[in-house]
C-alpha positions, 0 to 999 in steps of 0.5 A: 112642593110635595105631590102625592097621589091624593094631590092629584086632579080629582073631585072637590067637595066645597060648600057655596053657601046660600044664593043671597050670600053674594056674587057666585064668584065670591062665594066660589072664592070664599069656599076655596079659601076656607077649604085651604086655610082648614087644611082640608085641602093641602099645600100641593094639591092640584085643583080641577080644571075651571071647566070641570069645577064649574060643571060640578058646581052647576055654575059659569066657568067664568065664576070659577076662573075669577075665583082662581085668579083672585086667589092667585093674587092673594097667595093661596094658589099658583098657576103655571102655563101648561100645568094644573093650578095648585094650592100654595099657601102654607100659613097658620091654619084657622085656630078653630079649624078643629083639624089636628096638625100632622105629627110623624113619630120620630124614628130612633136611629138605634132600634133596641125595641122588641117586636120587629123583625129585620124590615130591611130583609123583607123579601120585596121582589119575592113578595112583588112577584108573588102578588103580581103573579096572582093579579095576572093569573087568579081567576076572576072569581078570586076578586070577590069577598074573602071566603069565611076562615080564609082562602082554602088554598092557603088553608091547606098549605098552612095545615101541611106546613104546620104539621111539618115544621111544628108538629101541629095536628090539624086540617084545613077546615080548622085553620082560620086566617086572621090578621094577627095574633091579638086578632086571633086572641080577640076572636077566640075571647068572643067564642069563650064567652059564649061557653061561659068563660070569662077570665083568661090566664095570662103569663106574668110578665107578659106581652102587654098588648094581648092583656089589653086585647083580652080586657077589650073583649069583655074578659079578665086577665089573670096574672100567672107567674113565670120563671126559669121553666116557663108558666108556673102551672101549679099557680093555676089551682089557686085560681078558682074557676079559671078554665082558659090560659094564654101562654107562649111555651116555645119562647116566653116574652119577655123572659125568653124561657121555654115551658119545661116538659113536666109543665107542658104535660101538667098544663094539658092535664089541667086543661082536661080536668077543668074542661078548659082551653090553652091558647098557645102563642107560637112566639119566635118558635122559628128562631133557635140558636143554641138548643133544638126546636120544641114542638108546638103544644097543639100536637100533644092534645088538639082538643085543648089547644088553640094554636095562634101565629102570624107573620109579624116577626118573620116577614113584616107585621104590615102584611097583616096576615096570621092564623089560628088552629082551633079544635074541630068542635071550636071552628064553626063557633069561631066563625058564628060569634064574631061576624064583624071579624075581617080577614087579609086581603085575598091577593095577599093570602094568595101571594103568601100561599105562593111563598109557602108552596115554592119553598121561599118562605122556608129559604127566608127563614133559614136566612133570617136564622143565620142573620139573627144568630150573628147579630145576637152574637155581636150584641151580646159580645158588645154588652159583655165588654161595655157593660160587664156588670149587667148580665144578659139572659134569654138569648137562646132564641127569639129576637131579643134578650134581657139586660139585667141592671144593678139596682141603683139604676133607674130603668124608666130613666134609662128608657128616657135618656136613651130615647133622647140619644135616638136609642129605643129600648124597653123597661122590663117592669113595663110588661108586668101586670102587678107590682109584685116582682123584683125584675129590674132590667131592660128588654132589648130587641135586635131584630130590627137593629142594623148590623153596623150599629150594634157597637154604637148602640151599646155605647149610647146605652152605656152612656144612658145607664151612666146618666141614670145612676 
């Protein structure tokens, strides 16, 4: 029998109905039976001791013990000497309960979907030690509500870290700690609207979730084409009135390109002439294998660029920690215009600050770069051997690559056939906002793929492709 923290003895809310609805022990029995059959009280839950429940209900202990005894006889409860009375009934729930059945999304055995780092490599011990140290040593004042913009210590450390590692020009005052890049984009969109900006240029193809966030913020995402040199800056001139653009210059998703130097300069020139702003998603900037790192665009003009980043690809999306670096004139507006913004827990912010300060975060990234490069090499080698007619691209950096497929292969059918083999892959076409494209292939992520399963995953993929011709 499954027992979790929510199954332990505690308060139990039940409705006994009106006094005229029968004897008290019968009303207790009916209320308990209804709570069990509806699923509100789950199998394995331990019920309160009869004395406690009687006190809570304001009735005699006999009424509760009698109700418990009858429900044991009916098979709803089980009682063991020296143990709590637990729910054991697992029959069909009432059809009119209105409570949806629990559903667990199956986890693919072979994870080639983009968007995740190596979750096996999460530094559990270091993170646990960092959190434990904060719980033990932090001043009691740290246990209050988080300060606007994030904890000052983390903001100071982030400003120094970004300046050292990414060439970002900022101060702690202009660093805002948020939950994720999507959360940061949402906050910036709210600030943009107060300045009369109602549309944001988005890379085409690009990360679908960010377009959805822009729409949810009441703004219009405007597709701007990308090619081998990154965002096609000249295309911005064709969108009259556009004053904001979202781009990932360090490593474009999903094509894996880098914004070339002449376009970086042209993009900033466009922002100055339009009195606009560039939202820089610093996607995958840490993971470079075959080329030198490129500095953040923000360092070239801090007055026109908002930098966005999170720990979702370096540590884990489960932490819910990200940050944005805004021009000084924007920071106060970002805090004022979004009063409902949620910040990461203070203790988690302090734990990450400890990893930054000790150098543990840098060491983690160095280890990840080696691991991901070796895994990328193994994946590219297996794809070349088993799928020689399907070239790969976008492999110089990041945690994913593009596998181009022959035109006689239905990529959507490949995704379905792969899923049937417990293999998770993504259709490149799914990241386009328009139908005006000729992209035909798959996006394969290798961040969360076990090293021992690379060969097996590619064999399963080859079979799925052959079935989908």
